[in-house]
Backbone bond lengths (Angstrom), bond angles and torsions (degrees), N, CA, C in turn:
res aa  C-N    CA-C-N  psi(-1)  N-CA   C-N-CA  omega(-1)  CA-C   N-CA-C  phi
1 M - - - 1.479 - - 1.558 108.59 -
2 S 1.286 114.96 125.39 1.469 120.11 175.33 1.514 110.56 -100.26
3 R 1.263 117.20 146.74 1.449 118.84 179.01 1.551 112.64 -74.80
4 Y 1.311 116.29 -7.57 1.462 118.96 179.80 1.516 112.90 -107.43
5 N 1.363 117.82 13.63 1.486 118.46 -177.84 1.513 111.38 -59.26
6 K 1.340 122.55 -30.33 1.408 124.67 -173.74 1.551 109.92 -101.29
7 T 1.317 119.12 6.71 1.432 121.77 179.53 1.548 112.37 -81.97
8 K 1.282 115.57 122.17 1.458 122.22 -178.53 1.562 106.59 -77.04
9 I 1.371 115.38 132.05 1.439 121.58 177.24 1.513 109.21 -108.29
10 T 1.285 118.74 129.41 1.461 125.34 178.60 1.530 107.97 -112.89
11 K 1.339 116.06 136.58 1.480 121.21 -179.96 1.521 106.29 -113.55
12 K 1.343 114.04 121.93 1.477 121.89 177.61 1.493 109.52 -134.52
13 N 1.313 117.61 127.62 1.496 120.54 -179.73 1.502 112.59 48.35
14 K 1.295 115.84 47.34 1.499 123.20 177.45 1.519 113.32 63.79
15 K 1.291 119.61 15.96 1.491 124.05 177.54 1.565 106.36 -114.65
16 L 1.333 111.98 142.86 1.466 119.16 177.65 1.559 108.73 -96.61
17 Y 1.385 114.93 134.10 1.444 119.28 178.55 1.538 105.79 -125.40
18 Y 1.311 113.40 129.39 1.455 122.07 -179.00 1.554 110.08 -98.05
19 N 1.339 116.19 118.03 1.453 120.88 175.14 1.510 113.40 -71.35
20 T 1.284 118.51 159.52 1.510 121.76 174.84 1.491 110.57 -62.90
21 T 1.324 115.21 130.59 1.487 120.72 175.74 1.518 108.60 -90.89
22 I 1.302 113.25 123.36 1.509 119.60 175.38 1.539 108.51 -108.13
23 Y 1.313 114.76 122.44 1.431 119.45 -179.10 1.589 110.49 -98.89
24 N 1.322 113.04 151.46 1.440 117.07 174.44 1.573 110.28 -72.64
25 K 1.329 117.01 157.76 1.413 121.44 176.84 1.520 109.82 -67.57
26 V 1.334 117.95 142.79 1.412 121.60 178.74 1.524 107.81 -96.67
27 D 1.369 116.22 106.70 1.464 119.70 -177.61 1.479 114.13 -66.91
28 E 1.334 114.12 148.33 1.441 118.41 177.78 1.538 108.26 -76.70
29 I 1.288 115.96 138.74 1.483 123.33 175.09 1.561 109.84 -131.05
30 N 1.367 117.23 160.12 1.397 120.67 -176.38 1.468 118.74 -57.30
31 S 1.424 115.09 -26.89 1.433 119.30 -178.08 1.504 115.14 -86.30
32 D 1.371 116.84 -1.21 1.464 117.64 176.13 1.536 109.51 -62.12
33 Q 1.365 113.18 147.74 1.422 119.81 176.20 1.571 110.83 -99.36
34 Y 1.264 114.53 152.04 1.504 118.50 -179.47 1.564 106.59 -119.65
35 F 1.276 116.97 143.19 1.442 120.93 -169.23 1.512 107.39 -146.39
36 I 1.382 116.44 134.50 1.439 121.50 175.23 1.511 107.49 -101.62
37 S 1.333 117.67 118.85 1.442 119.99 -175.40 1.539 113.94 -68.53
38 Q 1.264 116.08 151.30 1.484 122.78 177.42 1.525 110.40 -115.78
39 E 1.209 119.02 165.98 1.481 126.13 177.77 1.527 109.78 -49.38
40 G 1.318 116.88 124.05 1.457 122.07 178.48 1.502 115.85 91.84
41 D 1.327 118.84 -4.25 1.426 120.10 178.77 1.556 110.99 -68.02
42 R 1.318 113.76 142.25 1.470 120.68 176.15 1.519 110.81 -134.51
43 C 1.298 117.33 154.57 1.443 119.23 -178.31 1.526 113.16 -61.62
44 D 1.335 118.41 -35.97 1.481 122.84 179.96 1.549 109.21 -63.71
45 N 1.311 117.12 -43.47 1.471 120.98 -177.38 1.570 109.42 -69.37
46 L 1.326 117.71 -37.69 1.467 120.93 177.71 1.535 108.23 -67.95
47 A 1.322 118.76 -43.11 1.478 120.83 177.82 1.521 112.85 -56.59
48 Y 1.376 114.54 -40.06 1.475 115.71 175.88 1.475 112.27 -68.22
49 R 1.336 117.06 -40.35 1.472 119.11 -179.11 1.536 113.75 -65.47
50 F 1.323 116.69 -40.80 1.468 120.72 -176.37 1.511 114.30 -91.36
51 Y 1.329 117.06 -33.10 1.499 121.62 -178.69 1.480 117.60 -112.86
52 G 1.309 116.27 -10.16 1.488 119.87 -178.13 1.517 114.25 77.63
53 D 1.368 116.23 11.67 1.491 119.79 -177.47 1.503 109.57 -148.92
54 S 1.348 115.24 108.15 1.503 120.42 -178.51 1.529 111.94 -63.82
55 K 1.334 118.88 -19.71 1.470 120.45 178.33 1.508 113.16 -68.16
56 L 1.286 117.83 -12.09 1.503 121.85 179.40 1.581 110.17 -88.88
57 W 1.296 118.04 15.48 1.450 121.58 178.68 1.560 111.74 -57.68
58 W 1.303 117.77 -31.86 1.477 122.53 -176.72 1.567 108.98 -67.58
59 F 1.341 115.05 -29.64 1.486 116.65 -178.50 1.522 109.69 -70.95
60 I 1.343 118.39 -41.40 1.413 118.44 177.57 1.552 112.56 -67.81
61 A 1.325 113.67 -35.91 1.506 117.73 175.89 1.522 111.08 -63.67
62 R 1.301 115.82 -45.19 1.499 118.96 -179.40 1.534 113.88 -66.19
63 V 1.297 117.49 -40.44 1.471 121.08 178.37 1.532 110.85 -63.16
64 N 1.340 116.93 -33.92 1.456 120.95 -173.21 1.528 110.74 -105.16
65 N 1.336 118.57 14.52 1.471 122.88 179.69 1.500 113.32 51.82
66 L 1.289 117.71 41.62 1.458 120.80 177.02 1.550 110.22 -94.43
67 T 1.286 117.17 145.65 1.431 121.57 179.83 1.514 115.81 -108.50
68 T 1.339 114.75 3.03 1.413 122.08 178.88 1.547 111.35 -141.86
69 N 1.310 115.19 159.73 1.496 120.11 -179.30 1.552 109.28 -75.57
70 N 1.318 116.78 -26.45 1.483 119.96 179.93 1.527 106.85 -82.94
71 I 1.335 114.40 141.58 1.470 123.21 -178.11 1.527 109.38 -117.86
72 P 1.329 115.04 123.71 1.506 116.69 175.97 1.521 112.10 -61.53
73 A 1.330 118.51 139.40 1.438 123.94 178.88 1.555 109.25 -56.29
74 G 1.286 114.84 140.24 1.513 120.20 179.65 1.500 116.45 86.68
75 T 1.354 115.93 -1.13 1.458 118.73 -179.90 1.545 108.08 -73.63
76 S 1.335 116.28 134.74 1.465 121.25 174.40 1.505 109.58 -85.11
77 L 1.335 117.14 126.31 1.454 123.52 -174.56 1.512 109.92 -120.33
78 R 1.284 118.24 142.06 1.448 124.76 171.94 1.516 105.98 -101.09
79 I 1.327 117.36 127.33 1.424 124.74 174.60 1.545 109.68 -114.93
80 P 1.321 115.97 102.63 1.453 117.41 178.81 1.536 109.80 -68.53
81 V 1.345 115.46 142.31 1.453 122.12 -177.62 1.527 108.79 -73.13
82 K 1.335 115.76 -40.30 1.471 119.87 179.17 1.543 107.88 -102.71
83 I 1.363 111.44 134.45 1.453 119.01 179.04 1.476 107.31 -88.36
84 K 1.379 115.10 120.89 1.464 118.71 -176.95 1.512 106.01 -136.61
85 T 1.302 117.14 129.82 1.456 122.07 -177.70 1.540 110.55 -107.81
């Protein structure tokens, strides 16, 4: 799964332009896992731990409204079991 699957690409004058990708909200479900971050935790490491793919860091960041890959210690995170874009 690529985070740009739903991004519309426009071609003008032989140049490619990427439009803003807007994702749907990921609803909470009972099977979601919750995690309290520790010193040094990052979205890419958590994505690898929970999904087996560090490239899915953006999904964890988006679900938890994070703007950076680094996570402050003590932050409560929701980790959805199913990856849905």
